[in-house]
C-alpha positions as CSV (number, residue, x, y, z in Angstrom):
1,M,-101.3,-6.0,127.6
2,R,-101.0,-8.8,130.1
3,P,-97.4,-9.8,129.0
4,F,-96.3,-6.2,129.6
5,I,-97.7,-6.1,133.1
6,Y,-96.0,-9.5,133.7
7,R,-92.7,-8.1,132.5
8,L,-93.1,-5.0,134.7
9,R,-93.7,-7.2,137.8
10,N,-90.6,-9.2,136.9
11,L,-88.6,-6.1,136.5
12,S,-89.7,-4.7,139.9
13,S,-88.8,-7.9,141.6
14,S,-85.4,-8.2,140.1
15,S,-84.5,-4.5,140.2
16,P,-82.4,-3.1,143.1
17,F,-85.1,-0.4,143.4
18,R,-88.0,-1.3,145.6
19,F,-91.4,0.1,144.8
20,P,-93.7,0.3,147.9
21,S,-96.9,-1.6,147.8
22,P,-100.2,0.3,147.9
23,N,-100.8,-0.9,151.5
24,A,-97.3,0.3,152.6
25,V,-97.8,3.6,150.9
26,G,-101.1,4.0,152.7
27,T,-99.3,3.8,156.1
28,L,-96.8,6.7,155.4
29,P,-99.1,9.6,156.4
30,N,-99.6,8.1,159.8
31,A,-95.9,7.6,160.3
32,F,-95.2,11.1,159.3
33,S,-97.8,12.5,161.7
34,Q,-96.3,10.5,164.6
35,C,-92.9,11.9,163.8
36,R,-94.1,15.4,163.6
37,C,-95.9,15.1,166.9
38,A,-92.9,13.6,168.7
39,S,-90.3,16.1,167.4
40,G,-92.1,19.4,166.8
41,G,-94.7,19.4,169.6
42,G,-92.3,20.1,172.5
43,L,-93.9,20.2,176.1
44,S,-97.5,19.5,176.5
45,D,-99.8,22.4,177.4
46,P,-100.1,21.6,181.2
47,A,-96.3,21.2,181.6
48,R,-95.7,24.5,179.7
49,D,-98.2,26.3,181.9
50,H,-96.6,25.0,185.0
51,S,-93.2,26.2,183.9
52,S,-94.5,29.6,183.0
53,R,-96.2,30.0,186.4
54,K,-92.9,29.0,188.2
55,T,-91.0,31.6,186.1
56,L,-93.6,34.3,186.9
57,V,-93.5,33.6,190.7
58,Y,-89.7,33.7,190.7
59,L,-89.6,37.1,188.9
60,L,-92.3,38.5,191.2
61,G,-90.3,37.3,194.2
62,L,-87.1,38.9,192.9
63,V,-88.8,42.2,192.3
64,G,-90.3,42.1,195.8
65,A,-86.9,41.4,197.4
66,M,-85.3,44.3,195.5
67,V,-88.0,46.7,196.6
68,G,-87.7,45.5,200.2
69,A,-83.9,45.9,200.1
70,S,-84.3,49.5,198.8
71,Y,-86.5,50.4,201.7
72,A,-84.3,48.7,204.3
73,A,-81.2,50.5,202.9
74,V,-82.6,53.9,204.0
75,P,-82.6,53.3,207.8
76,L,-79.4,51.4,207.6
77,Y,-77.7,54.3,205.7
78,R,-79.1,56.7,208.3
79,R,-77.7,54.7,211.2
80,F,-74.3,54.5,209.5
81,C,-74.2,58.3,209.0
82,Q,-75.3,59.0,212.6
83,A,-72.6,56.6,213.9
84,T,-69.8,58.0,211.8
85,G,-70.9,61.5,210.9
86,Y,-70.6,60.6,207.2
87,G,-72.4,62.9,204.8
88,G,-72.7,65.7,207.3
89,T,-75.1,63.8,209.6
90,V,-74.9,65.0,213.2
91,N,-73.5,62.3,215.5
92,R,-76.0,61.7,218.2
93,R,-73.6,60.2,220.8
94,E,-74.1,61.5,224.3
95,T,-72.0,64.6,224.8
96,V,-69.8,65.3,227.8
97,E,-72.3,67.9,229.2
98,E,-75.2,65.5,228.7
99,K,-73.5,62.7,230.4
100,I,-72.5,64.8,233.4
101,A,-76.0,66.2,233.6
102,R,-77.5,62.8,233.6
103,H,-75.2,61.6,236.4
104,A,-76.1,64.7,238.3
105,L,-79.8,64.0,238.0
106,D,-79.1,60.4,239.1
107,G,-77.5,61.7,242.3
108,T,-74.1,60.2,241.4
109,K,-71.5,61.6,243.8
110,N,-67.9,61.5,242.6
111,S,-65.7,61.7,245.6
112,R,-62.8,59.6,244.2
113,D,-59.6,61.3,243.1
114,V,-57.8,60.1,240.0
115,I,-54.3,61.3,239.3
116,V,-53.4,61.7,235.6
117,Q,-49.7,61.7,234.9
118,F,-48.1,62.9,231.7
119,N,-45.3,61.5,229.7
120,A,-43.6,62.8,226.5
121,D,-41.2,61.1,224.1
122,V,-39.7,61.6,220.6
123,A,-38.9,58.9,218.1
124,D,-35.3,58.2,216.9
125,G,-34.1,60.9,214.5
126,M,-36.6,63.5,215.7
127,P,-34.5,66.6,216.8
128,W,-37.2,68.0,219.0
129,K,-37.4,68.6,222.7
130,F,-40.8,67.5,223.8
131,T,-42.0,67.7,227.5
132,P,-45.2,68.0,229.5
133,T,-45.5,71.4,231.2
134,Q,-46.9,69.7,234.4
135,R,-46.1,66.3,235.7
136,E,-49.7,65.4,236.8
137,V,-53.1,66.7,237.6
138,R,-55.7,65.5,240.1
139,V,-59.3,65.2,238.8
140,K,-62.5,63.5,239.9
141,P,-64.6,61.3,237.5
142,G,-66.9,63.6,235.6
143,E,-64.7,66.6,235.8
144,S,-62.7,68.1,232.9
145,A,-59.1,69.2,233.1
146,L,-56.6,71.0,230.9
147,A,-52.9,70.2,230.4
148,F,-50.1,71.4,228.2
149,F,-47.2,70.0,226.4
150,T,-44.2,71.9,225.0
151,A,-42.4,71.2,221.8
152,E,-39.2,72.9,220.6
153,N,-37.3,72.4,217.3
154,R,-33.6,72.2,218.1
155,S,-32.5,71.7,214.5
156,S,-31.4,74.2,211.9
157,T,-34.1,73.3,209.5
158,P,-37.9,73.3,209.6
159,I,-39.3,70.0,210.9
160,T,-42.9,68.6,210.7
161,G,-43.9,66.1,213.3
162,V,-47.0,64.1,214.2
163,S,-47.8,62.5,217.5
164,T,-49.6,59.4,218.8
165,Y,-50.8,58.7,222.2
166,N,-51.8,55.9,224.6
167,V,-53.4,55.7,228.0
168,T,-52.4,53.1,230.7
169,P,-53.7,51.0,232.3
170,M,-55.3,49.9,229.1
171,K,-58.5,48.7,230.7
172,A,-59.1,52.2,232.1
173,A,-58.4,53.9,228.7
174,V,-62.1,53.6,227.7
175,Y,-63.0,56.1,230.4
176,F,-60.4,58.6,229.4
177,N,-62.0,61.1,226.9
178,K,-60.0,63.8,225.0
179,I,-62.2,66.8,224.2
180,Q,-59.3,68.6,222.4
181,C,-56.0,67.2,221.5
182,F,-53.1,67.8,219.1
183,C,-52.5,64.1,218.4
184,F,-52.5,62.9,214.8
185,E,-52.2,66.4,213.6
186,E,-49.1,67.6,211.8
187,Q,-47.1,70.3,213.7
188,R,-44.5,72.2,211.7
189,L,-41.8,74.1,213.7
190,L,-39.2,76.4,212.3
191,P,-35.6,76.2,213.5
192,G,-35.6,77.2,217.2
193,E,-39.4,77.6,217.4
194,Q,-41.2,76.5,220.5
195,I,-45.0,76.0,221.0
196,D,-47.3,75.0,223.7
197,M,-50.0,72.4,222.8
198,P,-53.1,72.0,225.0
199,V,-54.9,68.7,225.9
200,F,-58.5,69.1,227.2
201,F,-59.9,65.9,228.7
202,Y,-62.2,64.4,231.2
203,I,-62.7,61.1,233.1
204,D,-66.0,59.4,232.4
205,P,-68.3,59.5,235.5
206,E,-68.9,55.8,235.1
207,F,-65.3,55.2,236.1
208,E,-66.5,55.8,239.6
209,T,-69.0,52.9,239.6
210,D,-67.3,50.3,237.5
211,P,-66.0,47.5,239.9
212,K,-63.2,46.7,237.4
213,M,-61.7,50.2,238.2
214,N,-61.4,49.4,241.9
215,G,-57.8,50.1,243.0
216,I,-57.0,52.1,239.9
217,N,-56.2,55.7,241.0
218,N,-53.5,56.6,238.6
219,L,-53.6,57.0,234.8
220,I,-50.7,57.8,232.5
221,L,-51.2,59.8,229.3
222,S,-48.2,59.4,227.0
223,Y,-47.4,61.1,223.7
224,T,-44.7,60.3,221.2
225,F,-43.7,62.6,218.3
226,F,-42.5,61.3,215.0
227,K,-40.8,63.1,212.2
228,V,-42.7,63.5,209.0
229,N,-40.6,63.4,205.8
230,D,-41.5,66.4,203.6
231,G,-42.3,65.1,200.2
């Protein structure tokens, strides 16, 4: 029996295969346990809890911001509608009557006369005769006035036109308010047809008290008609 064990030992030492010793084999479970802990364990419990808490706080903050934004959007949308009239909301800008009444209560006296002159032009290729029916009107700040312009189609075909306007001096234009106007609206005239178009306007009462308006006693309201190509 002993010679067999001796040959087995010689075979193990000379063979290319290595058989671990009992002591080496006894250390394998510890090595495997260390590898398993290092690779499969991931983050430790305190680190994992901290990461979860940060994620939860972030999500709660995001939800709170979305709720706050939804509440803030309501008054912002209301102000937008009131300023633009969008969605059928009544525009709450001060009306002409309200402004005149307010100045009357303040005791504002408008003694200054402002002369509003009128000018009418047509663009090149527009076969219309376009003229103001009066050269000028005299009005006080806070008063309304009515003027008329006349347009006549001198061509042999129906013509559609649209007008633009401007007020000079430009720094006084902010005080010129049109209550009713034909500008930016298409006007279609048959051959030889003639129409009168009204302009209802007023000068803002604050024109009287603005020091920048000192020395400005004449305003010019000009209209220009352009031909609209029928598509």
